[in-house]
Structure formats: structure tokens, C-alpha cells
C-alpha positions in Angstrom: -25.5 -6.8 11.4 -24.8 -10.1 9.8 -23.4 -11.6 13.0 -26.4 -14.0 13.4 -26.0 -15.2 9.8 -22.3 -15.9 10.3 -23.0 -18.0 13.4 -25.8 -19.8 11.5 -23.5 -20.6 8.6 -20.7 -21.9 10.8 -23.1 -24.1 12.8 -24.5 -25.5 9.6 -21.0 -26.0 8.2 -19.7 -27.8 11.2 -22.7 -30.0 11.3 -22.1 -31.0 7.7 -18.4 -31.5 8.3 -19.1 -33.7 11.3 -21.5 -35.9 9.3 -19.0 -36.1 6.5 -16.1 -37.0 8.8 -18.1 -39.7 10.5 -19.1 -41.1 7.2 -15.5 -41.2 6.0 -14.5 -42.8 9.3 -17.1 -45.5 8.9 -16.0 -46.2 5.4 -12.3 -46.3 6.4 -12.9 -48.7 9.3 -15.1 -51.0 7.1 -13.4 -54.5 6.8 -13.7 -54.9 3.1 -11.4 -57.9 3.0 -13.1 -59.9 5.7 -15.9 -62.1 4.2 -16.6 -63.5 7.7 -17.4 -60.2 9.2 -20.7 -60.7 10.9 -21.8 -57.1 11.2 -21.4 -56.4 7.5 -25.1 -55.6 6.7 -25.5 -53.7 10.0 -22.5 -51.5 9.1 -23.6 -51.1 5.5 -27.0 -49.9 6.8 -25.3 -47.4 9.1 -23.1 -46.1 6.3 -26.1 -45.9 4.0 -28.1 -44.0 6.7 -25.2 -41.6 7.3 -24.9 -41.0 3.6 -28.6 -40.2 3.3 -28.3 -37.9 6.3 -25.4 -36.1 4.7 -27.3 -35.8 1.4 -30.2 -34.2 3.1 -27.9 -31.9 5.0 -26.2 -30.8 1.8 -29.6 -30.7 0.0 -28.4 -33.3 -2.6 -30.6 -35.8 -4.2 -28.7 -39.1 -4.6 -30.2 -40.6 -7.7 -27.2 -42.8 -8.6 -26.7 -46.5 -7.9 -23.4 -47.7 -6.4 -23.2 -51.4 -7.0 -20.4 -53.8 -6.5 -20.4 -56.2 -9.4 -22.2 -59.4 -8.6 -22.5 -58.8 -4.9 -26.0 -57.2 -5.0 -24.9 -54.3 -2.8 -26.4 -51.0 -3.9 -27.0 -47.7 -2.2 
């Protein structure tokens, strides 16, 4: 039967959801309004890494550039 496939799909799905949830969590906790935040680049790298991980899980090619005007931040 297709039992194995169902399990495979649900495992895959939950893995994607976990990655997505943790990415959203990281973004929500990010202290945008604190210019003195010393782990800014560390956190951005983590978010960027998680984003890339999610893209590969979803089989998506991120070919866009997200940039904050003038700050030089881009994904």
C-alpha cells in the first residue's frame, strides 16, 4: 500500500514546518530597533543560513536580493 509514502510525506512536511517555524521565530525575535545589538551580524548569518536550508528543503532557488536601503544588508 501507500502507507510508507504517507509516512515519508508527513516526515518531510514536519521537517519543513519546523525549519519554517524556527526561521519565523528568529525573525520575530530579531531586535530591529536596537542599533547597539552586538550579535546583529551573527543573527543575520543564522537567519540567512536557516533561510537557505529552508529553500533547499522546499527545492526553491532564491535568486532575489532583499536589501535594506543604504544599510548594505542583502540575502
